[in-house]
C-alpha positions as CSV (number, residue, x, y, z in Angstrom):
1,M,-16.1,-13.7,3.2
2,A,-15.3,-12.0,6.5
3,E,-16.4,-13.6,9.7
4,S,-16.9,-11.6,12.9
5,A,-18.0,-11.6,16.5
6,A,-21.6,-11.0,17.6
7,A,-20.9,-7.6,19.2
8,P,-21.1,-4.7,18.6
9,A,-24.2,-4.5,16.4
10,A,-23.6,-5.0,12.6
11,V,-24.9,-3.0,9.7
12,R,-24.5,-4.8,6.4
13,H,-25.1,-3.6,2.8
14,A,-24.5,-5.0,-0.6
15,E,-24.3,-2.9,-3.8
16,E,-24.1,-4.0,-7.4
17,V,-21.6,-1.6,-9.1
18,M,-18.6,-1.7,-11.3
19,G,-19.7,-5.1,-12.7
20,T,-19.5,-6.8,-9.4
21,V,-20.9,-6.7,-5.8
22,F,-19.4,-4.6,-3.0
23,S,-20.4,-5.9,0.4
24,F,-20.1,-3.8,3.6
25,D,-20.0,-5.1,7.1
26,V,-19.9,-2.3,9.6
27,R,-19.5,-2.7,13.4
28,G,-20.3,-0.1,16.1
29,G,-20.7,3.6,15.6
30,E,-23.8,5.8,15.9
31,A,-26.6,4.6,13.7
32,G,-27.2,7.9,11.9
33,A,-23.5,8.5,11.2
34,V,-23.1,4.9,9.9
35,R,-26.1,5.3,7.6
36,T,-24.8,8.6,6.2
37,A,-21.3,7.2,5.7
38,L,-22.7,4.1,3.9
39,E,-24.7,6.3,1.6
40,E,-21.6,8.4,0.8
41,A,-19.6,5.2,0.2
42,V,-22.2,3.8,-2.2
43,D,-22.4,7.1,-4.1
44,S,-18.6,7.2,-4.3
45,L,-18.5,3.7,-5.9
46,H,-21.1,4.7,-8.5
47,R,-19.1,7.9,-9.3
48,V,-15.9,5.8,-9.7
49,D,-17.7,3.7,-12.2
50,E,-18.9,6.7,-14.1
51,V,-15.4,8.2,-14.2
52,F,-13.2,5.0,-14.8
53,S,-15.4,2.5,-16.7
54,T,-13.8,1.5,-20.0
55,Y,-17.2,0.2,-21.1
56,R,-18.9,3.6,-20.9
57,E,-18.2,5.8,-23.9
58,D,-18.9,8.9,-21.9
59,S,-16.6,8.0,-18.9
60,Q,-13.7,10.3,-18.3
61,V,-11.2,7.5,-18.9
62,S,-12.8,6.6,-22.3
63,R,-12.7,10.3,-23.2
64,L,-9.1,10.6,-22.0
65,V,-8.1,7.6,-24.2
66,R,-9.8,9.3,-27.2
67,G,-8.0,12.5,-26.6
68,E,-11.1,14.5,-25.7
69,L,-9.9,15.3,-22.2
70,T,-6.5,15.8,-20.6
71,V,-5.7,14.4,-17.2
72,E,-5.8,17.9,-15.8
73,E,-9.4,18.2,-17.1
74,C,-10.5,15.0,-15.4
75,D,-11.6,14.6,-11.8
76,P,-8.5,14.7,-9.4
77,E,-9.0,11.0,-8.7
78,V,-7.9,10.1,-12.3
79,A,-4.5,11.6,-11.7
80,E,-4.3,9.9,-8.3
81,V,-5.1,6.5,-9.8
82,L,-2.7,6.9,-12.7
83,E,0.1,7.8,-10.3
84,L,-0.6,4.8,-8.2
85,G,-0.7,2.6,-11.3
86,A,2.6,4.0,-12.4
87,E,4.1,3.1,-9.0
88,A,2.7,-0.4,-9.3
89,E,4.3,-0.8,-12.7
90,R,7.6,0.4,-11.3
91,V,7.6,-1.9,-8.3
92,S,6.5,-4.9,-10.3
93,E,9.0,-4.2,-13.1
94,G,6.2,-4.0,-15.6
95,W,4.4,-7.2,-14.6
96,F,1.5,-5.0,-13.5
97,S,0.3,-2.7,-16.4
98,M,-2.3,-0.1,-17.0
99,R,-2.3,-0.7,-20.7
100,Y,-4.4,-3.2,-22.7
101,Q,-4.0,-3.7,-26.4
102,G,-1.9,-0.5,-26.5
103,R,-4.5,1.7,-24.8
104,L,-4.8,3.1,-21.3
105,D,-6.8,0.8,-19.1
106,P,-6.6,1.3,-15.3
107,T,-9.1,-1.4,-14.6
108,G,-6.6,-3.5,-12.7
109,I,-6.1,-1.0,-10.0
110,V,-9.4,0.8,-9.7
111,K,-11.5,-1.8,-7.9
112,G,-9.1,-2.4,-5.1
113,W,-8.4,1.3,-4.7
114,A,-12.1,2.1,-4.7
115,A,-12.9,-0.6,-2.1
116,E,-10.1,0.6,0.2
117,R,-11.2,4.2,-0.2
118,V,-14.8,3.6,0.8
119,A,-13.7,1.4,3.7
120,R,-11.7,4.3,5.1
121,L,-14.6,6.7,4.4
122,V,-16.9,4.5,6.6
123,A,-14.2,4.0,9.3
124,A,-14.0,7.8,9.6
125,A,-17.6,7.8,10.8
126,G,-16.4,6.5,14.2
127,V,-17.1,2.8,13.8
128,S,-15.1,0.1,15.6
129,G,-14.6,-2.0,12.5
130,V,-15.4,-2.2,8.8
131,S,-15.1,-4.9,6.2
132,V,-15.5,-4.0,2.5
133,N,-15.5,-7.0,0.0
134,G,-15.3,-5.9,-3.6
135,G,-15.8,-8.9,-5.8
136,G,-13.9,-11.2,-3.5
137,D,-11.1,-8.8,-2.5
138,V,-11.4,-7.5,1.0
139,Q,-10.3,-4.4,3.0
140,L,-10.5,-4.8,6.8
141,L,-10.2,-1.9,9.2
142,G,-10.5,-2.0,13.0
143,V,-12.1,-5.0,14.7
144,P,-15.6,-6.6,14.6
145,G,-15.8,-7.0,18.4
146,P,-13.8,-7.3,21.6
147,D,-11.0,-9.8,21.3
148,R,-12.3,-11.0,17.9
149,P,-10.3,-10.3,14.8
150,W,-11.7,-10.2,11.3
151,R,-11.2,-13.4,9.4
152,V,-11.4,-14.0,5.7
153,G,-11.7,-17.4,4.0
154,V,-9.6,-17.9,0.8
155,S,-11.4,-20.1,-1.7
156,D,-9.7,-23.2,-3.0
157,P,-9.5,-22.8,-6.8
158,L,-9.2,-26.6,-7.3
159,R,-12.1,-27.6,-5.0
160,P,-15.2,-25.5,-5.5
161,G,-16.9,-24.7,-2.2
162,G,-13.7,-25.5,-0.2
163,L,-11.2,-23.2,1.5
164,A,-7.5,-23.1,0.9
165,A,-6.9,-21.0,4.0
166,V,-8.4,-18.6,6.5
167,V,-6.6,-15.3,7.0
168,S,-6.8,-13.6,10.4
169,A,-6.4,-9.9,10.9
170,A,-5.4,-10.4,14.6
171,G,-3.1,-7.6,15.8
172,A,-3.5,-5.5,12.7
173,D,-5.5,-2.3,12.5
174,E,-5.8,-2.7,8.8
175,L,-5.4,-5.7,6.5
176,A,-6.4,-6.5,2.9
177,V,-6.7,-9.9,1.1
178,A,-6.8,-10.0,-2.7
179,T,-6.8,-13.0,-5.0
180,S,-6.0,-13.2,-8.7
181,G,-6.6,-16.4,-10.7
182,T,-8.5,-18.4,-13.3
183,A,-11.1,-20.1,-11.1
184,E,-13.8,-17.4,-11.2
185,R,-13.3,-15.5,-14.5
186,G,-11.2,-17.9,-16.6
187,A,-8.0,-16.7,-18.3
188,H,-8.6,-12.9,-17.9
189,I,-5.2,-11.9,-16.6
190,V,-3.0,-10.5,-19.4
191,D,0.8,-11.0,-19.6
192,P,1.9,-7.3,-20.3
193,R,5.0,-8.5,-22.2
194,T,2.9,-10.4,-24.8
195,G,-0.5,-8.7,-24.6
196,R,-2.1,-12.1,-24.5
197,S,-3.6,-14.1,-21.6
198,A,-0.9,-15.0,-19.0
199,V,0.1,-18.7,-19.3
200,T,1.8,-19.8,-16.1
201,D,1.8,-22.8,-13.7
202,L,-0.5,-20.9,-11.3
203,V,-4.3,-21.1,-10.8
204,A,-4.5,-18.6,-7.9
205,V,-2.4,-16.0,-6.0
206,T,-3.7,-14.6,-2.8
207,V,-1.8,-11.5,-1.4
208,V,-2.2,-10.2,2.2
209,A,-1.1,-6.7,2.8
210,P,-2.2,-3.6,4.8
211,R,-3.8,-1.9,1.8
212,L,-6.1,-3.4,-0.8
213,T,-4.9,-1.0,-3.5
214,W,-1.5,-2.7,-3.5
215,A,-2.6,-6.2,-2.5
216,D,-4.8,-6.3,-5.7
217,C,-2.0,-5.1,-7.9
218,W,0.6,-7.5,-6.4
219,A,-1.7,-10.5,-6.9
220,T,-2.3,-9.6,-10.5
221,A,1.4,-9.1,-11.2
222,A,2.4,-12.2,-9.3
223,F,0.0,-14.4,-11.3
224,A,1.5,-13.2,-14.6
225,M,5.0,-14.0,-13.4
226,G,4.4,-17.6,-12.5
227,S,5.1,-19.3,-9.2
228,R,8.9,-19.3,-9.1
229,D,9.5,-15.7,-10.0
230,A,6.4,-14.5,-8.1
231,L,7.4,-16.1,-4.8
232,A,10.9,-14.6,-4.9
233,W,9.5,-11.1,-5.8
234,L,6.7,-11.2,-3.2
235,E,9.2,-12.2,-0.4
236,G,11.0,-9.0,-1.1
237,L,8.0,-6.7,-0.7
238,P,7.6,-5.1,2.8
239,D,4.5,-6.1,4.9
240,V,3.3,-8.5,2.2
241,E,2.5,-12.2,2.5
242,A,1.1,-14.5,-0.1
243,L,-0.3,-17.9,-0.9
244,L,0.3,-19.4,-4.4
245,I,-1.5,-22.5,-5.7
246,T,-0.3,-24.2,-8.9
247,A,-2.4,-26.2,-11.4
248,G,-0.6,-29.3,-10.1
249,D,-2.1,-28.6,-6.6
250,E,1.2,-27.4,-5.1
251,V,0.9,-24.8,-2.5
252,R,3.7,-22.3,-2.0
253,C,3.7,-19.4,0.4
254,T,5.9,-16.6,1.7
255,G,7.8,-17.1,4.9
256,G,5.6,-15.0,7.2
257,L,2.2,-16.2,6.0
258,A,1.7,-18.7,8.8
259,R,1.4,-15.8,11.3
260,R,-1.6,-14.6,9.4
261,L,-3.5,-17.9,9.3
262,G,-6.1,-19.0,11.7
């Protein structure tokens, strides 16, 4: 959860959508413009759910999978997400995948992409700072107040209620924090090479990067890899830091993560 300074005035909103809760914390800006931007952001999230949900028979993605629509006949956002997903697959050498049981399933990228997109939509309304938390993954833009950076607590997967770390956005105009693991939803991450639940030594991977779209993808891919391969891969990604926690309570992190803690 993002922590922030007392000023400027905060506008907060929580919306249940896409099977989770999206929480907004907006600082500064003209009240009417902020309210309008929040309404547009919420409408956007519900539209994303209508278009991309694999649980809705009438969603564009479901119809695309059944061959009832082509990508060109879908909303432009579908092509955008599929292109981003293809890039994530390429960068991760297949450890991130948009396929589940042989069928197209962009679920793994949509939530982070949607949260980042609405954060930017609200920021464009002239606010000083915005935090959007989509089911525990956070996009931060701007600042919550003078000389006070956004800060995000990272839950300890082995100690319910405890924190493994606190990430600070000090000095960054934009920062995202995404976690993949088994603590909240059990063994839900799929190993794309077997099609079954990923079995690794990890219980959680938290990735810190400028954009939530990528942070979310990289956390998922890294978890499927296991700690040794994931740490080496993450170290090679530009502007990315990460915290990995194993089932044996071993903590591993990328070389630059310490600069983001506090």
